[in-house]
Every structure is written in C-alpha cells, then in structure tokens.
N, C-alpha and C positions, 0 to 999 in steps of 0.2 A: 212836518209840522211846522206851526205857525209859532209866534213869540207867545210860549206859555211859561210861566213861573209859578213854582209852588214856596207857598209861605212856609216858613219854619216856626217853631213854638217861640223861637228870640226875634220873630219879627223879621228876620232874614229872607232873601229871595234865592231860589236854586232856579235854574233854567232847566226845565223838564226834559229837555232833548241831549240834557249833560248825564242824566241819571242813568245807573248803570245796573243799581238795586233799589228793591225797595222791601224791606224786611218789617215783620211785625213779630212782637213778644208778647207772651201773655202775664207778665209782670212789669211795671212800670220801671221807669229810670232810678227811682228812690223807693220804692215798695213791691214787698211781694204779692201783690194785688193790685188788680187793673191790668192796664195794657199800655204799650207803646208802639210805635211806627216810627220807620228812620228811613231815610234815604240816602244813597251813596252817589255820589257825582266827585269824579277825577279824585277818587281816592279818600276822600273826606263824608264823614257821617253826619247829617244834619237831623236831628231831633223834629218830627213833623207833629206827632200828639204824644203826649205823655200823661194820661188819664188814671190818676191812683184812686179815683173815686168807684170806679167798676168793680162789683163783688162777684162772687161764684165760685165755681171751681176752676182750677187750672184751665181743662179743656174749653170749658165754657166761655172763658176770657177770651182764648185764642182763637176761638170761633168767630167772637164780636169781632177781633181785631183782623183777622183774615176776610171778613166782609167788609170791615172799613178799607182796608187795603187793595180789593174787589173794586170799590167805590171810587177809590181815588184813580185808580186805571181807568174806568169809566170815565170821570172827571177830566182827566188827560186827553184820554179821546176826544170827548165832546169840546173840549177847549182847542183842541188842534185844527179843527173846522172853522172855525170862527174867523171873522175878517180882522178883527181888531186881537191885538197883544192883550191876554188874557191872564188873572192871577186866579190861583187856585189855593182856597185857605180854608182850614178847619174851623168849623162852627160848633164848640162844644157843648151849647144849650140843644142843640138839636140832633148832635151826634152825627153830621153830616160833611161834608164839602160843599165849597160855596165857591162858584164861577164867576168873577167880577172883570169886568173890562179894566185892564191897566190906564185909561183914561181917565175914569172915576175914582179910582186910588189917588192919582196925583191931581186932583181936582180942574181936570182939562174937560172941555164938553163932551158930552156924547158923542159916538160916532155916527156918521150919517148913517150906514147901514145899520139897524138894529141887531144885538146879539141877541137870541133867546126870547125874541120878540118882545124886546126892549126891558124884559124883565132880567135879574140874576139868576141865572138857573142853578139851582141845588141838586146836589146828589146825595141821598140817602144810602147807609148801608143795606145792603141785602134787597132794594128795590131794582137799581138798574135802571131807573129811567130819571129824566128830571123834573121837578115839579117848579112851578113859581113863586118866588118870594113875596110876591103881591100880586091880588087879583083886581 
C-alpha cells in the first residue's frame, strides 16, 4: 500500500495501513438517530463520520452505514494504487469519500503523474466505482 491517509472528523489523519478495524453503528455518537463510522489504529478509535441527520429505522441506518463502510474500503484500495500519497476524506454534502493527493492539501504543485485522470476521484456509497469531481 502506498501512503494513504484517512481524515477524521477532527481533521486529524490516520495512516490507512495501521487501521486494524473499521466499525459502523446505526446511531451517531451523540444521538439515537443517524450513524457513525470509526477506524481503530494502534488500539485507539478515530471517528470518521458522525452523521446525526440520517433518519429512518435502525436497520435502514445501519444498512446505509454498512454501504459507507464498504465505500471506504473501495476508496482505500483505489488510493493505494495511486503513484502519489493520497488522503481520503468524507464529504457530507454528497455522502461519499473523496480521494485527494496529499500535495493538493499541502498546497504543493500537482504531481507530474496524473491521479485519477487529473481529477479527484469520488466514491459514493453503494456505487463501487469512482466518478469525477469535475468534467
């Protein structure tokens, strides 16, 4: 795996190759609605998503959380094949994971080798394929 980092809700970064567990729950951290997703690395839990806006039955919320969890795994796989270090972030507006070259986040020039055809790949829950952020 290349350098792949996952952004937490506190804007921290966790190395994807150190994650030993990704867990989903049908309730958010603070309420009995919504859902949350956390990653465990080196014995510490990191909250990645805490969405208290999602309504529905507990089973429907857990199903959505499970799809977001699967989409995160697809994002990690996609990012690990990139030639440049990548950061995976959750985009709440689109309910999806976004892959961004670390150089873009750091304000460095874009790498010479395009990543995902020069665009940031986005993975949506349940779709299992990257789409482009701009065309």
